[in-house]
C-alpha positions in Angstrom: 16.3 -66.1 0.3 17.0 -68.6 -2.5 19.5 -71.2 -1.4 22.9 -70.8 -3.0 23.8 -73.4 -5.6 27.0 -74.2 -7.6 25.9 -74.5 -11.3 28.6 -76.7 -12.8 28.8 -76.4 -16.6 31.3 -78.9 -18.1 31.1 -81.3 -21.1 33.1 -84.0 -19.4 30.7 -86.2 -17.4 33.5 -87.6 -15.2 34.5 -84.0 -14.2 30.8 -83.1 -13.5 30.4 -86.1 -11.4 33.6 -85.7 -9.4 32.8 -82.0 -8.8 29.3 -82.9 -7.7 30.7 -85.4 -5.3 33.5 -83.2 -4.0 31.2 -80.2 -3.6 28.4 -82.2 -2.1 30.7 -83.6 0.6 31.8 -80.0 1.3 28.1 -79.1 1.9 27.3 -77.4 -1.4 24.2 -77.8 -3.4 25.0 -78.4 -7.1 23.2 -78.5 -10.5 25.0 -80.1 -13.4 24.9 -79.1 -17.1 26.8 -80.6 -20.1 27.0 -77.3 -22.1 26.3 -73.6 -21.9 23.2 -73.9 -24.1 21.6 -76.4 -21.7 22.4 -74.1 -18.7 21.0 -71.0 -20.5 17.8 -72.9 -21.5 17.2 -73.9 -17.9 18.3 -70.6 -16.3 15.7 -68.9 -14.0 15.8 -65.4 -12.7 15.5 -66.6 -9.1 18.6 -68.8 -9.3 21.3 -67.8 -6.8 24.8 -69.0 -6.3 27.6 -69.2 -8.8 28.5 -70.8 -12.1 31.5 -73.0 -12.4 32.1 -73.2 -16.1 34.7 -74.9 -18.2 36.5 -72.6 -20.6 36.2 -75.0 -23.6 32.7 -76.3 -24.1 30.9 -77.6 -27.2 28.9 -74.7 -28.6 29.4 -71.6 -26.4 32.6 -71.4 -24.5 32.8 -70.6 -20.8 33.6 -67.0 -21.7 30.7 -66.8 -24.1 28.5 -68.2 -21.4 29.7 -65.5 -19.0 28.9 -62.9 -21.7 25.4 -64.4 -22.3 24.7 -64.2 -18.6 25.5 -60.5 -18.5 23.4 -59.9 -21.7 20.5 -61.5 -19.9 21.0 -59.3 -16.9 22.0 -62.2 -14.7 24.3 -61.3 -11.8 25.4 -64.8 -11.1 29.2 -64.8 -10.4 31.3 -67.0 -12.6 34.4 -69.1 -11.9 36.1 -70.4 -15.0 37.9 -73.7 -14.9 40.1 -75.1 -17.6 42.7 -77.7 -18.6 43.8 -75.3 -21.3 44.6 -72.1 -19.5 46.4 -69.2 -21.1 47.0 -65.6 -20.3 44.6 -64.1 -22.9 41.8 -66.4 -21.8 42.4 -65.5 -18.1 42.5 -61.8 -18.9 39.2 -62.1 -20.9 37.6 -63.9 -18.0 38.7 -61.3 -15.4 37.8 -58.4 -17.6 34.3 -59.9 -17.7 34.3 -60.0 -13.9 35.0 -63.7 -13.3 35.6 -64.4 -9.7 38.5 -66.7 -10.5 40.2 -68.7 -13.3 41.4 -72.1 -12.1 43.4 -74.6 -14.1 42.7 -78.3 -13.9 43.6 -80.4 -12.1 42.6 -78.0 -9.4 43.3 -78.0 -5.7 40.1 -78.5 -3.7 41.0 -75.7 -1.3 41.5 -73.3 -4.2 38.2 -74.3 -5.7 36.3 -74.0 -2.4 37.9 -70.5 -1.8 36.8 -69.4 -5.3 33.2 -70.7 -4.6 33.2 -68.9 -1.2 34.3 -65.7 -2.8 31.6 -66.1 -5.4 29.0 -66.8 -2.7 30.1 -63.7 -0.8 29.7 -61.6 -4.0 26.3 -63.2 -4.6 25.1 -62.6 -1.1 26.0 -58.9 -1.4 24.2 -58.8 -4.8 21.1 -60.4 -3.3 21.1 -58.2 -0.3 21.3 -55.1 -2.5 18.5 -56.4 -4.7 16.3 -56.9 -1.6 17.1 -53.4 -0.3 16.2 -51.9 -3.7 12.9 -53.7 -3.5 12.2 -52.2 -0.1 13.3 -48.7 -1.3 10.8 -49.0 -4.2 8.0 -49.2 -1.7 8.7 -45.7 -0.3 6.6 -42.8 -1.4 8.4 -39.7 -2.9 7.9 -37.9 0.4 9.3 -40.8 2.4 12.4 -40.8 0.2 12.9 -37.1 0.9 12.6 -37.7 4.6 15.1 -40.6 4.3 17.6 -38.5 2.4 17.4 -35.7 5.0 17.7 -38.2 7.9 20.7 -39.7 6.3 22.4 -36.3 6.4 21.9 -36.3 10.1 19.0 -33.8 10.3 16.6 -34.0 13.2 12.8 -34.0 12.8 12.5 -30.2 13.3 15.2 -29.5 10.7 13.6 -32.0 8.2 10.2 -30.4 8.8 11.6 -26.9 8.1 13.3 -28.1 5.0 10.2 -29.9 3.6 7.6 -27.4 4.9 5.8 -30.0 7.0 5.3 -30.5 10.7 7.8 -32.3 12.9 5.0 -34.7 13.9 4.5 -35.5 10.2 8.2 -36.2 9.8 8.0 -38.6 12.7 5.1 -40.4 11.1 7.1 -40.7 7.9 10.1 -42.0 9.7 8.0 -44.7 11.4 6.5 -45.8 8.1 10.0 -45.8 6.5 11.4 -47.9 9.3 8.6 -50.4 8.9 9.0 -50.6 5.2 12.7 -51.0 5.3 12.7 -53.4 8.2 14.9 -51.3 10.5 14.4 -51.0 14.2 15.7 -47.5 15.0 17.0 -44.2 13.5 20.6 -45.4 13.7 19.8 -48.4 11.5 17.8 -46.1 9.2 20.7 -43.8 8.7 23.1 -46.8 8.1 20.7 -48.2 5.5 20.5 -44.8 3.8 24.3 -44.3 3.8 24.9 -47.8 2.3 22.7 -46.8 -0.7 24.9 -43.8 -1.6 
């Protein structure tokens, strides 16, 4: 899995540098950008982590950056930071699914908590994407067997429902478990249930 990085987007070089130092000392990997356009120009689909963006930036604002990420299909979580916080801006950020809206000067513990919340959301997103990739490798018949297994049906019941032999069902289950990277039927059922 791609290492998680905090992408700091702030036009104030001293803020970028102090955040890089603070976050680096806390064990975070950072990448620094002076404006939204530079970040968007560098953005790669494989990037993982979160964006820590200033609300007021030259060019696109932090909120416009957040919207541009969604338009591009990026699921990177966003934390908005600002020295000019107001209720409408905070509401707009949260409506666009910001993880947090933090006013400068911020408390390090508050910032770290926001980043940890963002990384948790990002880890869930990445895990879900990996699971979707695994599911895409299943044949249509394997998907049918998986759906029936998730409902708690045994091989004989699945076989009867699909008009195939119980032995064929077991072969499909074995292939499904290999493709999904699960070790037993319990994990297979748990995997299927989390997809619903």
